[in-house]
C-alpha positions as CSV (number, residue, x, y, z in Angstrom):
1,X,198.6,46.5,-63.5
2,X,199.8,44.6,-60.4
3,X,196.4,43.2,-59.8
4,X,196.0,42.1,-63.4
5,X,199.4,40.3,-63.3
6,X,198.5,38.5,-60.2
7,X,195.2,37.5,-61.6
8,X,196.8,36.2,-64.8
9,X,199.1,33.9,-62.7
10,X,196.3,32.7,-60.4
11,X,193.8,31.7,-63.3
12,X,196.1,29.0,-64.7
13,X,196.7,27.6,-61.2
14,X,193.0,27.6,-60.4
15,X,192.1,25.9,-63.7
16,X,194.8,23.2,-63.2
17,X,193.4,22.5,-59.7
18,X,189.8,22.3,-61.0
19,X,190.9,19.9,-63.8
20,X,192.7,17.7,-61.3
21,X,189.8,17.7,-59.0
22,X,187.4,16.8,-61.8
23,X,189.7,14.0,-62.9
24,X,189.8,12.6,-59.4
25,X,186.0,12.6,-59.2
26,X,185.6,10.8,-62.6
27,X,188.3,8.2,-61.7
28,X,186.4,4.8,-61.7
29,X,185.9,3.2,-58.3
30,X,187.9,0.1,-57.8
31,X,186.3,-3.2,-57.3
32,X,185.9,-4.3,-53.6
33,X,188.2,-7.2,-54.3
34,X,190.9,-5.2,-56.0
35,X,194.1,-5.9,-53.9
36,X,195.5,-2.5,-54.8
37,X,192.4,-0.7,-53.2
38,X,193.5,1.4,-50.2
39,X,190.5,2.0,-48.0
40,X,189.2,1.5,-44.4
41,X,187.0,-1.5,-44.1
42,X,185.8,-4.3,-41.7
43,X,184.6,-7.8,-42.5
44,X,183.1,-10.8,-40.8
45,X,183.5,-14.3,-42.2
46,X,183.2,-18.1,-41.6
47,X,185.7,-20.8,-42.6
48,X,185.2,-23.6,-40.1
49,X,185.4,-20.8,-37.5
50,X,184.3,-17.2,-37.2
51,X,186.8,-14.6,-38.4
52,X,187.1,-10.8,-38.3
53,X,189.2,-8.8,-40.7
54,X,189.8,-5.1,-41.4
55,X,192.0,-2.5,-43.0
56,X,192.7,0.9,-41.8
57,X,193.7,3.5,-44.5
58,X,196.4,5.9,-43.1
59,X,196.2,8.1,-46.2
60,X,195.6,7.6,-49.9
61,X,198.5,5.2,-50.4
62,X,199.0,3.4,-47.0
63,X,197.0,1.0,-44.9
64,X,197.2,-1.4,-42.0
65,X,195.6,-4.9,-42.4
66,X,194.6,-7.5,-39.9
67,X,192.7,-10.7,-39.6
68,X,192.0,-13.3,-36.9
69,X,189.7,-16.3,-36.1
70,X,187.6,-16.5,-33.1
71,X,190.2,-18.0,-30.7
72,X,193.2,-16.2,-32.2
73,X,194.8,-19.6,-33.2
74,X,195.2,-18.3,-36.8
75,X,195.8,-14.6,-37.6
76,X,197.5,-12.2,-40.0
77,X,198.8,-8.6,-39.4
78,X,200.6,-6.4,-41.8
79,X,200.6,-3.2,-43.9
80,X,200.4,-2.1,-47.6
81,X,202.0,0.8,-49.6
82,X,200.5,1.7,-53.0
83,X,202.8,2.9,-55.7
84,X,202.2,3.8,-59.4
85,X,203.4,0.3,-60.5
86,X,201.5,-1.7,-57.9
87,X,201.1,-2.3,-54.2
88,X,203.8,-3.6,-51.7
89,X,202.6,-5.7,-48.8
90,X,204.2,-6.9,-45.6
91,X,202.6,-9.4,-43.3
92,X,203.2,-11.7,-40.3
93,X,200.8,-14.6,-39.9
94,X,200.2,-17.9,-38.2
95,X,198.3,-20.9,-39.9
96,X,197.2,-24.2,-38.5
97,X,197.0,-27.4,-40.6
98,X,194.6,-30.2,-40.8
99,X,197.3,-32.7,-39.7
100,X,198.0,-30.7,-36.5
101,X,201.1,-28.7,-37.4
102,X,201.4,-24.9,-37.6
103,X,203.4,-22.4,-39.5
104,X,204.5,-18.7,-38.7
105,X,205.0,-16.8,-41.9
106,X,206.8,-13.5,-42.6
107,X,206.4,-12.2,-46.1
108,X,207.2,-9.2,-48.3
109,X,205.5,-9.2,-51.7
110,X,203.7,-7.2,-54.3
111,X,200.6,-7.2,-56.6
112,X,201.3,-5.7,-60.1
113,X,198.2,-4.9,-62.2
114,X,199.0,-5.8,-65.8
115,X,197.2,-2.8,-67.2
116,X,199.8,-0.5,-65.7
117,X,202.2,-2.2,-68.2
118,X,199.8,-1.6,-71.0
119,X,198.8,-5.2,-71.4
120,X,195.2,-5.6,-72.5
121,X,193.5,-8.4,-70.6
122,X,189.9,-7.6,-71.8
123,X,187.3,-7.9,-69.1
124,X,189.7,-9.7,-66.8
125,X,191.7,-7.9,-64.2
126,X,194.9,-9.7,-63.8
127,X,197.3,-9.1,-60.8
128,X,200.6,-11.1,-60.9
129,X,202.1,-11.5,-57.4
130,X,205.5,-12.2,-56.2
131,X,207.5,-12.0,-53.0
132,X,209.9,-13.4,-50.4
133,X,209.0,-15.2,-47.2
134,X,210.5,-16.7,-44.0
135,X,208.6,-19.7,-42.5
136,X,209.0,-21.3,-39.1
137,X,206.8,-24.0,-37.5
138,X,206.3,-27.6,-36.7
139,X,205.0,-30.5,-38.7
140,X,203.5,-33.8,-37.4
141,X,205.8,-36.7,-38.0
142,X,204.3,-40.3,-37.4
143,X,206.6,-42.8,-35.8
144,X,206.5,-46.6,-35.3
145,X,206.2,-46.4,-31.7
146,X,203.8,-48.9,-29.9
147,X,202.5,-46.3,-27.5
148,X,199.9,-43.6,-28.4
149,X,201.8,-40.9,-26.6
150,X,204.9,-41.4,-28.7
151,X,203.2,-42.2,-32.0
152,X,203.2,-38.6,-33.2
153,X,206.3,-36.3,-33.0
154,X,206.3,-32.6,-33.8
155,X,209.3,-31.7,-35.9
156,X,210.7,-28.2,-36.2
157,X,210.9,-26.6,-39.7
158,X,212.5,-23.4,-40.9
159,X,212.7,-22.1,-44.5
160,X,213.5,-19.0,-46.5
161,X,212.2,-18.7,-50.1
162,X,210.0,-16.9,-52.5
163,X,206.7,-17.3,-54.4
164,X,205.0,-16.5,-57.6
165,X,201.3,-16.4,-58.5
166,X,198.4,-14.4,-59.9
167,X,195.0,-13.2,-58.7
168,X,192.3,-12.4,-61.3
169,X,188.9,-10.6,-61.1
170,X,186.2,-10.9,-63.7
171,X,183.3,-8.5,-63.4
172,X,180.2,-10.2,-64.7
173,X,177.9,-7.2,-64.2
174,X,177.5,-4.3,-61.8
175,X,176.9,-6.6,-58.9
176,X,178.6,-10.0,-59.6
177,X,182.3,-10.6,-59.9
178,X,184.2,-14.0,-60.4
179,X,187.5,-14.5,-58.5
180,X,190.4,-16.9,-59.0
181,X,193.9,-17.2,-57.7
182,X,196.8,-19.7,-57.8
183,X,200.6,-19.8,-57.1
184,X,203.4,-21.7,-55.6
185,X,206.9,-21.2,-54.1
186,X,210.1,-22.8,-53.1
187,X,212.6,-22.3,-50.3
188,X,215.5,-23.7,-48.3
189,X,215.5,-27.1,-46.6
190,X,213.5,-28.6,-49.6
191,X,210.5,-26.5,-48.8
192,X,207.8,-26.0,-51.6
193,X,204.2,-25.0,-51.6
194,X,201.3,-24.6,-53.9
195,X,197.9,-23.0,-53.4
196,X,194.8,-22.0,-55.3
197,X,191.2,-21.1,-55.1
198,X,188.3,-19.2,-56.4
199,X,184.9,-17.8,-55.7
200,X,182.2,-15.3,-56.5
201,X,181.5,-11.8,-55.0
202,X,178.2,-9.9,-54.9
203,X,178.4,-6.1,-54.5
204,X,175.2,-4.9,-52.9
205,X,176.2,-1.3,-53.2
206,X,179.3,0.9,-52.9
207,X,179.9,0.0,-49.2
208,X,178.6,-3.6,-48.8
209,X,179.7,-6.8,-50.5
210,X,179.5,-10.6,-49.9
211,X,181.9,-13.3,-51.0
212,X,181.7,-17.1,-51.2
213,X,185.0,-18.8,-51.8
214,X,187.1,-22.0,-51.6
215,X,190.7,-22.4,-50.8
216,X,193.3,-25.2,-50.9
217,X,197.0,-25.2,-50.0
218,X,199.7,-27.8,-49.7
219,X,203.3,-27.5,-48.4
220,X,205.9,-29.1,-46.1
221,X,203.8,-28.1,-43.0
222,X,200.6,-29.8,-44.2
223,X,197.4,-29.2,-46.1
224,X,194.6,-26.6,-45.7
225,X,191.2,-27.0,-47.4
226,X,188.5,-24.4,-46.6
227,X,185.2,-23.1,-47.9
228,X,184.2,-19.8,-46.6
229,X,181.7,-17.0,-46.7
230,X,182.4,-13.3,-45.8
231,X,180.8,-9.9,-45.5
232,X,182.6,-6.6,-46.0
233,X,181.7,-3.0,-45.1
234,X,183.7,-0.1,-46.6
235,X,183.9,3.1,-44.8
236,X,183.7,6.3,-46.9
């Protein structure tokens, strides 16, 4: 009788575990460009300079992220934590501008998939994004000096603010995906910024993908206009 009782208790547990495992196996794989995907990957790219990027998955919900160009004049380092409602990202980064200025950025933000709210977006995958940031850096300020040495002055800038935007993915078929993103923000000391871009992604297989994209941003520190190409390899 005791063995029968133990068996009757173990059978439901085994069945539940089997169903959970089967559900996990049948869960659709996320698109390589999905910002909520937690995985270990490495990438190489070119946007006026060679870049290397990557993510290290610590477990099923947390990862570390990094990106840098060849001479480390521009870089980004941070981490992500996936929740049921979306993903939280923290990052520290440095950017250089076409006019000669630079910006150090500290940000805390999130991507929220609209489908978790029950919003039907059809074939589009829409990820609203929002967050807070702290910016420090220098901007180039022209002067009326007669000497070349004094004709450009670097001015310190500091700002605290927030941003709103959206990132969208539109699968075309099993290989091709269209991408688009846009947003803007405001902060202290009359700071404001806007950015946007888009591109197309080609998924060779479950581990290899290629991206072609264009990006533009404009804020108090200057402007950035880039066209780039990247390759990404995902580790299983």
